[in-house]
N, C-alpha and C positions, 0 to 999 in steps of 0.2 A: 488611602495608601499613597506613598511615595514613588510611583513608577511612572516610566516615561515608554513611549513608542520607540523601537530599535528601528534604525534603518539597517535593513537587511539586503544584500545584493551581492552580484556575483564579482567579489573583489577578495583578494589576499589579506586584506587588513582584518583586525579586531582590537577595536578601541573603545574601552568603556571608562567611563568618568565617574568617579565616586561609587563603584559597583558595590551590591550588599548582597550577603547571603540570606534569603527570605525566610528560611526557617529558623537560624539562628537569631537572626534581629528579632523575629515574632516572640522568642522565647525570653529574650532581654527586656529591661525597662524601655520605655520609648525614649529615642533620642540617643541611647548609650552605644549603639553598635558603630564601630570605627569604619567608616568605607574606605575603598582603595581603587585605585586606578588599575587598569590592564592594558596592555598594549603588544599585540603580537603583529608582525608582518613577515611576509615570505623573503623580503630583500635584508632585512637587518635584525630580525628580532623573531626569527624562527621558532627558537629552543631558550625559554626560559628558566634557568637553574636557580631554584629557589633553596636558600639555606636558613638556618637560625635554629633556636632551640625549640624544644617540645612545649606545646602550650602557649607557643606566640603567634599562631594563626596562620601558619602555612597551609595547613589542611584546608581550614576554612576558607581562605582566599582561592587555592585551586578549585575546591568545589564550587564556590559561588561564579567562578569564570564558565565553568560547564553548565551551571544552572542557567545563566544568562542566556547562553548560547541555546540552550533548549526551548527555553521561555520564548526567544526572539523568533525561532524558526518555527514554532507552534502558533505564531503570531499573537501572542499575549504582549501585555505591558511587561517591562523588566525593571526591577528594583535598581536603578541606577540613574544619575542626573543627565546621562546621554550615553548612547551606545551605537556603534556602527559594526555590524556584524557581517563578516564574510561568510556566505553559506558553507556549511559543512556537510559532507557527505556521509560521514561517520563520527560518532564520539565514542572514544575508547577511555576507559578508567582502570587504574590498578591501584587500588586503596587498600587499606586494612590488612589484617593477618588473619587466616584461619586455615586449619586443616581440613582434609576430607577423610574422615576415619573410615567410612564405609567402602572407599576405593583404596585403602591404604596410602592415602598421599600424605606427605608431611606438610606444613606450614611452607618450607621452600619449595616444595614440588608445585604446589597450588599456585605460588607466585610465579614459578617459571613457566608453568602453561599458560596462564593468563597474559604473560609478557610475550610470549611465543604467537598466540593469538594475535596480540596487537600488531608486532611486527610482521606478521602475513598479511593482515588484513586492512592497514593504514594505507591511506594514499596521501598526496599533498595536500588534499582538501580536506583531510580529518583533522580533528581536535584530539590529541592525546594528553590525558591525564595520569602522571605516574608519582606514586607517593613512597618513596624508600624502597626502591628495587634493589635487591641485593642483600637485604639485611637479615636474612635468615641463615647465613652461612658464616664461614671465617673471614675477618676483616679483608684480607688480600684478595680472596676470592670474590667477596661482594664488591670492592672497590672495580675490580677489572670488569666483573659483568655490568655493573652500572655504567662505568666509562663506554664499554663496547656498545650498550644497548643506546646511550645517548647519541656516539657517533653515528649509529645505523640509521637513528632516527633525522640527523643532521644531514648526513651525506646521501644515503640511499632513497629515504622516502620524502623526506621535506615536510613532513605534517608538522603544523603547529602543534607544539608541545609544552606543557608545565611539568616540570621536573624536580620534586623536591627530593633534598638528599641531606643526610648527616654526613656524608663523606666529602670533606673539605677539600680533598685531593681534586675533585672534579671541576672545580672552580677555575682550574689552570685551561679547561675546555674553550673559555672565552678568549683566550690567547692564541689558540690555533685554529678555531672554527669562526669564519666571519659572521654566523648567524645566531651565536650561542651570546645571551647576556645574563648576567649574575643579577640576582634579586635576594633581598634578604630580608628576614622579620625582624624588625627593629626593637631593642631593647635599651634599657638604661639602667647603670648602677647608682642607687642612692643610699649611703649611709650602711653599706653592706649588704643590701638587698636588691633583688633583681626585679625591675619593672617592665612588665610586656606591654609595649605600646600599641600593639595590633596593626601597626602600620607596617607594609611592605613597601620597600625602598630599594633603590639601585645600588649594587656593589654585593659583594660576597660578606657573609657574616664572618666577624673575628673569631669567635669562640662558640661553642654549641651550649655552654651553662648547664648541662647535663646534672653536675653534682649539686646545683644550685636548685634544679626542679626536684632532684630526689630529696633534697633537705625539705621542701616546700609539701612534697608527699608525704612528709613524717617518718623518713628512715632514722635509726637511732642515729646519736649524736656521733657515737664510736665509729659506726659505718661510715658516716660523712667524712669524718677527720681522717680515717684511715683511707678511703678514696681519695681525698686531696692528697696524702702523703704520697700514693702510688702513682697519680697524675703529673706531680711535681717531678718525680724520678723519669717518667716516660718521656715529658716534654722536655728534660734535659738530656734525654737520650741514651739513659742507662739502662733501658729496657725491663720488662717484667721479672726477669731473673734476679737482677740486683733489687728490685723492689721488694720480691718476695725474702729476701735475706734479711730486712729489716723487721722492725717490731712487729708482731702479730696482732692482729686484730684487736683482740682484749687488751693490749697494752697501749694502746691510744690513752691510757689514763695516766695521771703524773707517776713516774718510777718510785720504786720503794726507796726510803732514806738509807743513805750509805752509813757504814759503821761509824764514822766520825760524826754524823750528824747524832746517832745513837748515844755515842759517848758524851757529847756535849750535853744533850738532854738529860743524860743521867747525873752529870756532875753538876749542872744547874738546879737539880731538886735535892742535892744533898744539904742538910743542915748540920755542919761539925759539931755545934755548940750542943747538940741534943743526942749525939751517937755515942753508945758505949765503946769502949776499945775494941771488944769482940767484934760488933758491927762493923766498924771501921776497916778492920782487916778483913773481915768476909767479902765487904764491897769493894774492896782494893784487890782481891782475888778475882772476882767476876769481872771487873774492869779490865783486869791485865789479860783474863782469858778471851774478852770479848774484842780487846785490841789485837792479840795474837791470831784470832780467826780471819781479819781483814786480809 
């Protein structure tokens, strides 16, 4: 195994070079897992805000950071080229989505209960991993909750935090909070296809690529085409109401031919040299009626 001894001490820094997720790496062909660095510190990079599309590696990255901390504090070798770990008093995670039918709790309620537990129990020496806080409710409510939680972790607690989100509005926190840093899962577009690089780099994601991921998952072409229509309307600031007034989902196929097109095709099909006078009169009446209906 390509593991190293981590330096664990009473410091506020967390620095990992070429860290890897041990479970995911074991499930992949040898040498194919893409390693990533991680750096958190109390002075300048206390909260890492991770954006980017689904399937690009955000969750794997955050979980591997937590696993390396856990392994290091157990005294184990860690899957990295080098690691310096500041001792964590507690490790909190809020990942995945599930309801609790026995207690009558919705997915969102479970998420909020877990988040509340984290905010009540975390200290500045804790490591907090939050994945998609606020996704179980409306967009405005979700953005507001996620924003407030991130601010609280930064301002009131000061815990080292990895915070993944699809709410791109949150990247503005790096402009107003001195210890927030933006990271993003990197992708490339090649010949109309999205390529996930599995690299986590500095800066915010430019877009979410959600429709591209939906296409990769096998959604019908008509659904993908309609989704792009709606996205164009929303990005142009025309809102959902305008988008809903456009063609329906099933109308993403080519529109039916116009009356002029039908007349043109009928005329092209006529062979006047082989028509009887009565047939010509009948056809003329049909074409006149068709033109009158337009």
